[in-house]
N, C-alpha and C positions, 0 to 999 in steps of 0.2 A: 504494500500500500504506500502511496506517496502523499505526503501532506507538506505544504509549504516548501516543495523542492527537496524534501528529505525523505528517505525510505525508512519505513517501520515494518516490523514483522519479526520473523525468526531469522536468526543469524545463520546462514547456510554453512559458514565455515566452522561454527560451533553449535551443533545441534544441542538443544536443551537450554540454551541461553535465550531468554526472551528480550526482544528489543522494542516491543510495542509499548509505548508510554502509557496509553490508556489501560492496557491489561495490567501493567505493573502497578499503576496507581489504584486500580479497582481491587486487585486481589492481594497485593503485598506478597506476591509469590516469592518463595526462597530462591527462585531462578532470576530474580531481579536484584541488581546491586546498585542502588542509588538512581539518580535521575538519568534519563537517556542523554548520552553525550555523543559527539561526533568527532572524528579525527580530522586533522587539518588536511588540505588537499595534497600536500607534498609527501604523504605516507607511501610506503612500499611494503611488500611482504617478502620475507625470507625465512628459510627453515633453520631452526636451532634445535639440536637434539631431536630432530624429526617432528617438531611442532612448528606450525606456520605462524610466526610472530608478525604482528603489524608494527612497523618501525616508522619513526620520524628521524631524519638526519639532523645532526647538530651542526649547523652551518657557521656559527660564530664561535669565538674562543670562550665566551661566557654568555649566559642567558637562562631562560626558563622555557621549557617545552612541555607539551602534553601529548599523549597518544592513547587511543582507545582501541580495544578489540571487542566488538559488541558493546555492551554497557560497562565493561571493566576498563578502567582508565588508570594511567600512571602519569606522574608528574615528576619533573626533574629540574632542579636549579643547579647550575654547574659553572665551573671555571676550569678551563683546560690550560695547562702550562705548555706553551709551544716548545718543541724540541728542534731548534734551528729552523731551517727552511723546509722541513718535512711537510708533505701534504698527506693528510690522513682523514679518513672518514670515521666518525663516531655516530652512534645511533642509540635512541631510546626505543625499546620494544615492549609490547604488551601481548599477552596471550591468556585466554580463558577457554578451557575446553578439556577434552579427555586426551591425556598423554598416551600415545600408542593405542588409543581407543579403549584403554583399560581403567585408568583412574583420573579423576578430575583435578585440575590444577589451575591456579592463577599465577601469572609471572609478570613482574616488572624487571626488565633487564637493561642495563647500560653496558654497551660493549664497543670495543674498537673493531672495525671491520678490517678484513685482511688486505683490501685494496680500496680504490676510489669508487668502484662500481658497487651499487647497493646489493647486488647478488653475492658479494663477498662477505656480507654480514653473517656471522655465525661460523665462519671458517676460523682456523687457528691463527693467532697473532702472537707477537712478541710482548710489547709493552707500550704504555702510554701514561703520562702523569695527569692526574685529575683530582680536583676537590669537588664534592657533590653532596646534594641532599636529594635522595630518591624516595618517592612516596607513592603509595597506592591504597585504595580503599578495598579491603578484602572481605569476602563473605565467609571467612573462617578465622578462628583464633590460632590456627596452626600455620604460622608464617615463619619461614626460615630465611635469615639473611646470610649473604655470603659476599665476600670481597676477595677476589682472586688476583694476586699480583704475579709478575713475571717469575719464571722458574717454579711455577705452581705453588707459590707460598700463599697460604690463607692468612688474611689479616683480620683482626677484630675490628668491627665497625666502631668509630669513635663514640657514636650515640645511636640508640635504637629506642623509639617511642611507639606505643600503641594507644590510640584514642578509643573511647567507648563506641564510636561509630564504625570501628573496624579499620580506620586509617592507620597504616604503619609507615613510619618515617625513619629512614636510615641516613645518618650524617657521617661523612668520612673526609679526612683531609690529611695532608702531610704523609703520604704513603712512603713506606721504606723502599719499595720498588715500584715499577710501572704497573698501571692497571691493565688487566686483561679483561675482566668482567666484574660487574657488581650486580647483585640480584636479590630481589625479594621473592621468595618461592612459597606460594600459598597452597596448602593441601586441603582440598574440599572433600573430606572423607564422606560426608553426608550425601554427596551427589554421585558416588561411585556406582550405585545400583540403579540409577535412573536412566 
């Protein structure tokens, strides 16, 4: 269905996620996570661990971006530390759906792409320096943060907060090594059998 130039209905990429605003408001279904939101037009899709994430590229050295996959949205405030004249592509990704068709997850991911082409997002990279605040509103209390630095070193996030509405915020800065990926990984156990 189209209203005001925007599409509503079921999200074909994520069966089981309802994106119809009236349905969500009328039923308060567990499949609805907050108000219906839309991603910006510069989004692209790329596979990460076999999940089709919706990405928005980070075009500036610092700023704030949002990206949505269905009604699940992620927000990032960031400052990238330039490494000489290097040209690199970074992206913020979101995914809500069944991982491998088996169990339901919600993911907010900040990552460095392997090249300048969006299709390289999700491929292996070496490192990048970043200060960031990564945020998502999750439909589960089971949200696992991770910050992976170069040489596969896990770093402890500087700060992790959970609000009563399910918003999880991870803050990190002054990394000891370069950033490979930062992620908030939400497990939706209650939706596995739907």
